[in-house]
C-alpha positions in Angstrom: 0.0 0.0 0.0 1.5 3.3 -1.1 2.0 6.2 1.3 0.3 9.3 -0.2 1.9 11.5 2.4 5.4 10.7 1.1 6.6 14.0 -0.5 9.3 12.3 -2.5 6.6 10.4 -4.5 5.0 13.6 -5.6 7.6 16.4 -5.7 9.4 16.8 -9.0 7.7 13.6 -10.4 5.6 15.2 -13.2 2.4 14.9 -11.1 -0.6 17.1 -11.6 -1.5 19.4 -8.7 -5.2 18.5 -9.0 -4.3 14.9 -8.0 -2.2 15.9 -5.0 -3.6 14.6 -1.6 -4.5 17.0 1.1 -1.4 16.2 3.3 0.9 17.2 0.4 -1.0 20.4 -0.1 -0.5 21.2 3.6 3.2 20.9 3.1 3.1 23.3 0.3 1.0 25.7 2.4 3.6 25.6 5.1 6.4 26.4 2.6 4.5 29.6 1.7 3.9 30.9 5.2 6.1 33.8 6.4 8.2 32.4 9.2 7.2 33.7 12.6 10.8 35.0 13.2 10.3 37.5 10.3 6.6 38.4 10.7 7.1 41.5 12.8 10.1 42.6 10.8 8.3 42.5 7.4 4.7 43.4 8.3 3.1 45.5 11.0 1.9 43.4 14.0 -1.8 43.4 14.8 -1.1 45.3 18.1 0.6 48.3 16.4 -1.4 51.5 16.5 -2.9 52.9 13.3 -0.2 55.6 13.2 2.5 53.1 13.6 1.0 50.9 10.9 0.9 53.9 8.5 4.6 54.7 9.3 5.7 51.1 9.0 8.2 50.7 6.0 6.7 48.7 3.2 8.1 48.2 -0.3 6.5 50.1 -3.2 5.0 48.5 -6.3 6.7 49.1 -9.6 5.5 48.6 -13.2 6.6 45.2 -14.3 6.2 42.9 -17.3 3.9 39.9 -17.4 5.3 36.5 -16.6 5.3 35.5 -20.2 7.5 38.5 -21.2 10.0 38.7 -18.3 12.8 36.7 -16.8 11.2 33.9 -14.9 10.4 34.7 -11.3 10.2 31.1 -10.2 13.4 29.2 -10.1 14.4 25.5 -9.4 17.6 26.5 -7.6 17.4 26.4 -3.8 17.0 29.7 -2.0 20.1 31.5 -0.9 21.0 31.8 2.8 18.7 34.3 4.4 20.8 36.8 6.5 19.4 39.6 8.6 20.5 42.1 6.0 18.7 40.1 3.3 15.5 40.1 5.3 15.6 43.8 6.0 16.2 44.4 2.3 12.8 42.9 1.6 11.2 45.9 3.3 12.6 48.3 0.7 13.0 46.3 -2.5 10.1 47.3 -4.8 7.7 44.5 -5.6 6.0 43.7 -8.9 2.5 44.8 -9.8 -0.5 43.1 -8.3 -1.4 41.5 -11.6 2.0 39.7 -11.7 1.7 38.6 -8.1 -1.8 37.2 -8.9 -0.3 35.2 -11.8 2.5 33.9 -9.6 0.0 32.8 -6.9 -2.0 31.0 -9.5 1.0 29.2 -11.0 2.7 28.5 -7.7 1.0 25.2 -6.7 2.0 23.4 -9.8 5.4 25.0 -10.0 6.2 23.9 -6.4 5.1 20.4 -7.2 7.4 20.5 -10.3 10.4 21.3 -8.1 10.6 25.1 -8.1 12.2 26.1 -4.8 12.9 29.8 -5.0 11.9 33.2 -6.5 13.9 36.1 -7.7 13.2 39.8 -8.2 12.9 39.5 -12.0 11.4 42.9 -12.4 14.5 44.6 -10.9 17.7 44.9 -13.0 20.7 43.5 -11.0 18.5 41.8 -8.4 17.5 38.8 -10.4 20.6 36.8 -9.2 19.4 36.4 -5.6 17.2 33.4 -4.9 14.6 34.1 -2.2 12.4 31.5 -0.4 9.0 31.0 -2.0 7.2 32.6 1.0 8.4 35.9 -0.4 5.4 35.7 -2.8 3.1 35.6 0.2 4.9 38.7 1.6 4.4 40.5 -1.7 0.7 39.5 -1.7 0.3 40.7 1.9 1.9 44.1 1.0 -0.5 44.6 -1.9 -3.5 43.8 0.4 -2.3 46.1 3.2 -1.6 49.0 0.9 -4.8 48.7 -1.1 -7.3 47.7 1.6 -6.0 49.4 4.7 -3.2 51.9 4.4 -4.7 53.9 1.5 -7.9 54.6 3.4 -6.2 55.4 6.8 -3.7 57.7 5.0 -6.6 59.6 3.6 -8.4 59.5 7.0 -5.3 61.1 8.7 -5.2 63.8 6.0 -8.9 64.4 6.5 -8.4 64.8 10.3 -5.6 67.3 9.7 -8.0 69.4 7.6 -10.6 69.3 10.4 -8.0 70.4 13.0 -7.5 73.5 10.9 -11.2 74.3 10.5 -11.5 78.1 11.0 -15.2 78.0 11.7 -15.8 75.4 14.4 -13.7 75.2 17.6 -15.8 72.1 18.6 -14.9 70.4 15.3 -11.2 71.2 15.8 -11.4 69.8 19.4 -13.0 66.5 18.3 -10.6 66.1 15.4 -7.6 66.5 17.8 -9.1 63.9 20.1 -9.7 61.5 17.2 -6.1 62.1 16.0 -4.7 61.3 19.4 -6.7 58.0 19.3 -4.8 57.0 16.1 -1.7 56.6 18.2 -3.5 54.2 20.6 -6.0 52.2 18.6 -4.6 48.9 17.3 -5.0 48.7 13.5 -5.9 45.0 13.2 -7.6 43.9 16.4 -11.3 43.1 16.5 -13.5 46.0 17.4 -13.8 46.4 21.1 -16.7 47.5 23.3 -20.3 46.9 22.5 -19.6 46.1 18.8 -19.8 42.4 18.1 -19.5 42.1 14.3 -15.9 40.7 14.7 -14.6 43.1 12.1 -11.1 44.5 12.6 -10.5 48.1 13.8 -9.1 49.2 10.5 -12.6 49.1 9.1 -13.4 52.2 11.1 -11.8 54.6 8.7 -15.1 55.7 7.2 -16.0 57.6 10.3 -13.0 59.9 9.5 -13.9 60.8 5.9 -16.6 62.2 3.7 -17.6 58.7 2.5 -21.0 57.3 3.1 -21.2 54.9 6.0 -22.0 51.3 5.2 -24.8 49.3 6.9 -22.2 47.7 9.2 -21.1 51.1 10.4 -24.7 52.1 11.1 -25.3 48.8 13.0 -22.2 49.5 15.0 -23.6 52.8 16.2 -27.0 51.2 17.0 -25.3 48.4 18.9 -23.3 50.9 21.0 -26.4 52.9 21.7 -28.2 49.7 22.7 -25.4 49.0 25.2 -26.1 52.2 27.1 -29.1 52.7 29.3 -29.9 56.1 30.9 -31.9 56.5 34.1 -33.1 59.6 35.9 -32.1 60.9 39.3 -35.0 58.9 40.9 -32.9 55.8 40.3 -30.1 56.8 42.7 -32.7 58.1 45.2 -34.4 54.6 45.1 -31.0 52.9 45.6 -30.4 54.9 48.7 -33.7 53.7 50.2 -32.6 50.0 49.7 -29.5 50.3 52.0 -31.4 49.3 55.2 -33.9 46.9 53.6 -33.2 43.1 54.0 -32.5 41.4 50.7 -35.6 39.1 51.1 -37.9 42.1 51.4 -36.2 43.8 48.4 -36.8 40.8 46.2 -40.3 40.1 47.4 -42.0 43.5 47.4 -43.7 44.7 44.2 -42.5 48.3 44.6 -38.9 47.2 44.1 -39.6 44.9 41.2 -38.7 47.4 38.5 -35.3 48.2 40.0 -34.5 44.5 40.5 -35.4 43.7 36.9 -33.3 46.7 35.7 -30.3 45.3 37.6 -30.7 41.9 35.9 -31.0 43.5 32.5 -27.8 45.4 33.1 -25.8 42.4 34.2 -27.3 39.8 31.8 -27.3 42.2 28.8 -23.8 43.4 29.6 -25.0 47.0 29.4 -23.8 50.3 30.9 -26.2 52.3 33.0 -25.7 56.0 33.2 -27.3 58.2 35.9 -26.8 61.2 38.1 -27.0 61.4 41.9 -27.1 64.2 44.5 -24.6 64.1 47.3 -27.2 65.4 49.8 -27.9 68.6 51.8 -24.5 68.8 53.3 -22.8 68.7 49.9 -25.1 70.3 47.4 -23.5 68.8 44.3 -24.5 66.4 41.5 -22.2 63.6 40.4 -22.3 61.0 37.6 -22.4 57.2 38.0 -21.8 54.5 35.4 -22.7 51.0 36.3 -20.9 48.7 33.9 -22.7 45.3 33.7 -19.9 43.8 31.5 -17.0 44.7 33.8 -19.3 44.6 37.0 -17.9 48.0 38.1 -19.4 51.1 39.5 -17.7 54.2 38.0 -17.9 57.6 39.6 -17.3 61.0 38.1 -17.1 64.3 40.0 -16.2 67.6 38.4 -15.0 68.8 41.8 -12.8 65.7 42.0 -14.2 64.6 45.3 -12.8 61.2 46.4 -15.8 58.9 47.1 -13.6 56.7 49.3 -13.0 59.4 51.8 -15.5 60.8 54.3 -16.6 64.4 53.6 
């Protein structure tokens, strides 16, 4: 019985890629993965801020001939030793056009099966003598996607913010633009949206909020979901809470007059909402303060414009 997982029986044997078993296909996939040791050197990590992602050095695309007209990119020679200097050079060497990369990715499965082991920068005069690992094609493809699907839009968003910060007619608009611009140095570019938003899309999809573009349905749903996650109660809520301090828990749960506040508490905890309200500090301290009860974090947050410490006796 033959072992279909034996690479030597498939590699450089004139086989057709369509006939290759899944285990051999997985080996090819591993050969095209950018090694973990080089990931953060070549591409911005998911935890980098949007500003750091925009400033991360990426190679430019240059006009290049089609595969049929140029020196072959794919080579059967083994890749050259990959030194640190060689890896760093990948950040600056221009890469071929997206159409050429697409052709390479389409041809790569069969080429790998036929024994091709390396790739060269055939579009750059004088650089076609160096043989790079095949995963460099994956790097090229990642650069094209990052430039076209993320960086382009956030670059325009940053320029848009700069224009808003210079708005001569609206101090409030300038203030909001400065705050948003500060957040670009904090918000990770490729993490899932945080907070109440649950569509599992990455943060870099938020660029439309900083542009003159029409928002998409996902953006509108995000705002509705965030609004749903906030519940506002009037000052009677804090007054009612104060009356519960000296009431036994059994009475609190049993009496009908406390039913609404009990159900409200369950909604906040189970729905992982945030309740916003305002309370008065009493006749000895005539001052209003803000409270935020966070059902997700199970925290009571306190805000006082006079910066009174709630942990100290007045």
